[in-house]
C-alpha positions in Angstrom: -141.2 -76.4 65.4 -138.3 -76.7 67.8 -140.1 -79.4 69.8 -140.8 -81.3 66.6 -137.2 -81.0 65.4 -135.9 -82.2 68.8 -138.2 -85.1 68.7 -137.1 -86.1 65.2 -133.4 -85.8 66.1 -133.9 -87.9 69.2 -135.7 -90.5 67.0 -132.8 -90.5 64.5 -130.2 -90.9 67.3 -132.2 -93.7 68.9 -132.7 -95.6 65.6 -128.9 -95.2 64.8 -128.0 -96.7 68.2 -130.4 -99.6 67.7 -129.0 -100.2 64.3 -125.4 -100.3 65.7 -126.5 -102.8 68.4 -128.4 -105.0 65.9 -125.3 -105.0 63.6 -123.4 -107.7 65.7 -126.3 -110.1 65.9 -125.1 -113.3 64.2 -121.8 -111.8 63.2 -118.3 -113.2 63.5 -115.6 -110.9 64.8 -112.1 -111.8 63.7 -109.5 -111.2 66.4 -106.0 -110.9 64.8 -103.2 -111.8 67.1 -99.6 -110.9 66.2 -98.0 -114.0 67.7 -98.3 -117.7 67.1 -100.7 -119.9 69.2 -98.4 -119.9 72.2 -97.4 -117.4 74.9 -99.2 -114.7 76.7 -100.4 -112.6 73.7 -102.4 -115.6 72.4 -103.5 -116.6 75.9 -105.0 -113.2 76.7 -106.6 -113.0 73.2 -108.3 -116.4 73.5 -109.6 -115.5 77.0 -110.9 -112.2 75.7 -112.5 -114.0 72.7 -114.3 -116.3 75.2 -115.7 -113.6 77.4 -116.1 -110.3 75.5 -119.0 -111.5 73.3 -121.2 -111.6 76.4 -121.0 -107.8 76.6 -121.6 -107.1 72.9 -125.3 -106.6 71.9 -126.2 -109.5 69.6 -123.6 -111.8 71.2 -121.4 -112.3 68.2 -118.7 -115.0 68.0 -115.1 -113.9 68.3 -112.6 -116.1 66.3 -108.9 -115.8 67.0 -106.6 -115.8 63.9 -102.8 -115.8 64.5 -100.7 -113.6 62.3 -97.2 -113.6 63.6 -94.4 -111.7 61.8 -92.1 -108.7 62.2 -92.8 -108.1 65.8 -96.5 -107.4 65.2 -95.9 -105.1 62.1 -97.4 -107.7 59.8 -100.7 -107.9 61.8 -100.9 -104.1 62.2 -100.3 -103.6 58.5 -103.1 -106.0 57.7 -105.4 -104.0 60.0 -104.4 -100.8 58.4 -104.7 -101.9 54.8 -106.8 -105.1 54.3 -109.1 -105.8 57.3 -112.8 -104.8 56.8 -113.6 -101.4 58.4 -117.0 -102.4 59.6 -116.3 -103.4 63.2 -115.8 -107.1 62.5 -112.0 -107.0 62.8 -110.0 -106.3 65.9 -106.4 -106.9 66.7 -104.2 -107.8 69.7 -100.6 -107.0 68.9 -97.2 -106.5 70.4 -96.9 -103.5 72.7 -94.5 -101.6 70.5 -96.9 -101.3 67.5 -97.8 -97.7 68.5 -94.1 -96.7 68.0 -92.9 -99.1 65.3 -93.6 -96.5 62.6 -91.0 -94.3 64.3 -88.3 -96.9 64.8 -89.0 -98.9 61.7 -90.7 -96.6 59.2 -89.8 -98.7 56.1 -91.8 -101.7 57.3 -94.4 -100.0 59.6 -96.1 -97.8 57.0 -99.2 -97.0 59.0 -100.3 -94.2 61.3 -101.2 -95.7 64.8 -103.2 -92.6 65.7 -105.7 -93.6 63.0 -106.5 -97.0 64.6 -109.6 -97.3 66.7 -108.1 -98.0 70.1 -110.3 -100.3 72.2 -108.2 -100.7 75.3 -105.3 -102.5 77.0 -105.8 -105.7 79.1 -102.8 -105.1 81.3 -99.6 -103.2 81.7 -96.5 -105.2 81.2 -94.5 -105.0 84.4 -90.8 -105.7 83.7 -87.9 -105.8 86.0 -84.2 -106.5 86.1 -82.5 -108.9 88.5 -79.2 -110.1 89.7 -78.7 -113.8 90.6 -77.6 -114.5 94.2 -74.1 -115.5 93.1 -73.5 -112.0 91.6 -71.6 -109.4 93.6 -74.0 -106.6 92.5 -77.3 -106.2 94.4 -78.6 -102.8 93.4 -78.7 -100.5 90.3 -76.2 -98.2 92.0 -73.7 -101.1 92.1 -73.6 -101.0 88.3 -71.9 -97.6 88.5 -68.9 -99.1 90.3 -68.9 -102.7 89.3 -69.3 -104.4 85.9 -72.2 -106.9 86.2 -72.4 -109.3 83.3 -75.9 -109.2 81.7 -77.0 -111.4 78.8 -79.6 -111.7 76.1 -80.3 -112.5 72.5 -79.2 -109.5 70.5 -79.6 -105.7 70.1 -83.2 -105.0 69.4 -84.4 -107.2 72.3 -85.6 -105.1 75.3 -83.2 -106.7 77.8 -80.1 -105.9 75.7 -81.3 -102.4 74.6 -82.0 -101.5 78.2 -78.4 -102.4 79.2 -77.0 -100.5 76.2 -79.0 -97.4 77.0 -78.1 -97.5 80.7 -74.4 -97.6 79.8 -74.7 -94.8 77.2 -77.1 -92.4 79.0 -76.7 -93.2 82.8 -73.0 -94.1 82.9 -73.4 -97.6 84.2 -70.7 -100.3 83.5 -72.8 -103.3 82.5 -70.8 -105.9 80.5 -73.2 -107.1 77.8 -73.1 -110.6 76.4 -75.3 -111.4 73.4 -75.9 -114.6 71.4 -78.3 -116.6 73.7 -81.0 -118.1 71.6 -83.9 -117.5 74.0 -84.8 -116.3 77.5 -84.7 -119.8 78.8 -81.2 -120.3 77.5 -80.3 -117.0 79.1 -81.7 -118.2 82.4 -79.6 -121.4 82.3 -76.5 -119.2 81.7 -77.4 -117.2 84.8 -77.8 -120.3 86.9 -74.5 -121.7 85.6 -72.8 -118.5 86.7 -71.8 -117.4 83.1 -73.6 -114.1 83.6 -74.9 -112.2 86.6 -78.5 -111.6 85.7 -81.2 -110.3 83.3 -81.6 -106.6 82.6 -85.3 -106.9 81.7 -87.8 -109.7 82.0 -91.5 -109.9 82.7 -92.7 -109.9 86.3 -94.4 -113.2 85.7 -91.0 -114.8 84.9 -89.4 -113.1 87.8 -92.0 -114.5 90.2 -91.7 -118.0 88.6 -87.9 -118.0 89.3 -88.2 -116.5 92.8 -88.8 -119.5 95.0 -88.6 -117.4 98.2 -85.1 -118.5 99.1 -83.4 -115.2 98.0 -81.9 -116.5 94.8 -82.5 -113.3 92.9 -82.4 -109.6 93.7 -84.7 -107.3 91.7 -82.8 -104.0 91.2 -84.9 -102.1 88.7 -88.4 -101.9 87.2 -89.6 -100.4 83.9 -92.4 -98.0 83.4 -93.1 -94.3 83.4 -93.7 -94.4 87.2 -93.1 -96.9 89.9 -95.6 -99.7 90.0 -97.6 -99.7 93.3 -96.9 -103.5 93.7 -93.2 -102.9 94.0 -92.9 -99.2 95.2 -89.4 -99.6 96.8 -87.7 -100.7 93.6 -86.4 -97.8 91.5 -87.7 -97.2 88.0 -85.3 -97.1 85.1 -86.4 -93.7 84.0 -85.4 -92.2 87.3 -81.7 -92.6 86.4 -82.1 -90.2 83.4 -79.8 -87.2 84.0 -81.6 -84.6 81.9 -84.8 -83.9 79.9 -83.3 -85.2 76.7 -82.4 -88.5 78.3 -85.8 -88.7 79.9 -87.5 -88.2 76.5 -85.5 -91.0 74.9 -86.0 -93.4 77.8 -89.7 -92.6 77.8 -89.8 -93.8 74.2 -88.0 -97.0 75.2 -90.3 -97.9 78.1 -93.7 -96.4 77.3 -94.7 -99.6 75.4 -94.8 -101.4 78.7 -97.3 -98.9 80.1 -99.9 -99.7 77.4 -99.0 -103.4 77.4 -101.5 -105.8 75.8 -103.3 -103.6 73.3 -106.5 -104.1 71.3 -107.6 -101.9 68.3 -109.7 -101.8 65.2 -108.8 -100.7 61.6 -109.0 -97.0 60.9 -112.3 -95.5 60.0 -114.8 -98.0 61.6 -118.2 -96.4 62.5 -117.9 -94.5 65.8 -120.9 -96.2 67.3 -119.5 -99.6 66.7 -116.1 -98.6 68.2 -118.1 -97.3 71.2 -119.8 -100.7 71.5 -116.5 -102.6 71.4 -114.9 -100.2 73.9 -117.8 -100.6 76.3 -117.7 -104.4 76.0 -114.0 -104.5 76.5 -114.2 -102.3 79.6 -116.9 -104.6 81.1 -115.0 -107.8 80.2 -111.7 -106.8 82.0 -113.5 -106.4 85.3 -115.8 -109.3 84.9 -115.4 -111.9 87.7 -115.6 -114.8 85.2 -112.9 -113.3 83.0 -110.7 -112.5 86.0 -111.1 -116.0 87.3 -110.1 -117.4 83.9 -107.1 -115.1 83.8 -106.0 -116.2 87.3 -106.4 -119.9 86.5 -103.9 -119.4 83.6 -101.5 -117.5 85.9 -101.8 -114.4 83.6 -101.2 -111.0 85.1 -103.8 -108.3 85.4 -102.1 -105.0 86.2 -104.0 -101.9 85.4 -106.3 -102.3 82.4 -106.6 -99.1 80.3 -109.8 -97.9 78.5 -109.8 -96.9 74.8 -109.9 -93.2 75.3 -106.8 -93.2 77.6 -105.0 -95.6 75.4 -105.6 -93.4 72.3 -104.2 -90.4 74.3 -101.1 -92.3 75.2 -100.6 -93.5 71.7 -100.9 -89.9 70.4 -98.2 -88.8 72.9 -95.9 -91.6 71.8 -96.5 -90.8 68.2 -95.3 -87.2 68.9 -91.9 -88.4 70.2 -89.3 -86.0 68.9 -87.2 -87.7 66.1 -84.0 -86.7 68.0 -85.0 -88.9 71.0 -85.5 -91.9 68.7 -82.2 -91.2 66.9 -80.3 -91.1 70.2 -81.7 -94.5 71.2 -80.9 -96.0 67.7 -77.4 -94.4 67.7 -76.5 -95.9 71.0 -77.6 -99.3 69.8 -75.7 -98.9 66.5 -72.6 -97.8 68.4 -72.8 -101.0 70.4 -73.2 -103.2 67.3 -70.3 -101.5 65.6 -68.0 -102.0 68.6 -69.1 -105.7 68.8 -68.4 -106.2 65.1 -64.9 -104.6 65.4 -64.2 -106.9 68.4 -65.3 -109.9 66.4 -63.2 -108.9 63.4 -60.1 -108.5 65.6 -60.7 -111.9 67.3 -61.1 -113.6 63.9 -58.0 -111.9 62.5 -55.9 -113.0 65.5 -56.8 -116.7 64.8 -55.7 -116.5 61.1 
């Protein structure tokens, strides 16, 4: 009897696996991207859509659909509430989607731990740099000097990183906001209006470094130092205590999981397994890597679905007080800026 039961169970498992593999034959998979059809999120997604089908049984077609809005929250909400839960919808979104429900609970009304996490194409290596005309050269200089750092507004990573450094670490960065874009910010740096950028992608840093020593990278972001730049200190190293480290971890963890891919909640486990396996094979495939290199996209530590799900769960468990400390520091900066603006306007009346 036991032998018969084992045989029947094996047959059921085998038939279920075959059914899962047959499912994708002739299907279209919709890849929802949380940006418009420009920039790196879209570029990675279209490259993945081109190569990943080769590793999915049945060789389905993957079609990219752009759904920009609210820093990825619009796309994530669609995945949580509207997208079919049969394995024919996957998403590639902004890196902070796993923590948006903590920082913006009114808009991000979904539980990221319920998504089916497929994997991350690459970490997002970010660094801060001073221009060669600045007096400051290292992060330590910011404790005794007042380097002028610019950006768009509070809420952008480069401005928030400067605000938190001043509030938690005791640095003396002078923060200038109001630039419309990173390119406008860079022009201001080159004109000598500001001294550098607190946080920008490593791709942008490399593009601006022509080998003549025009910029000095003084910090990197991530939970640990990246092996590619081991001698540059990590931002989190300047945290003075466990409470600071917890808050800073929340700020920078999004860069460790980087370019993320996931399914809606509740898709069949076997189909999630197929997608995870295909993703893992795609990100090490020579043709995929050659395509990525040709587009000058970065590949820095892909993460599989299981590890990504664990990281997301850790981030989702961030203590509320850590998030409040970050938000309070940003709000304090905004209020001080508003008071200064009001005084200036009053003096011109």
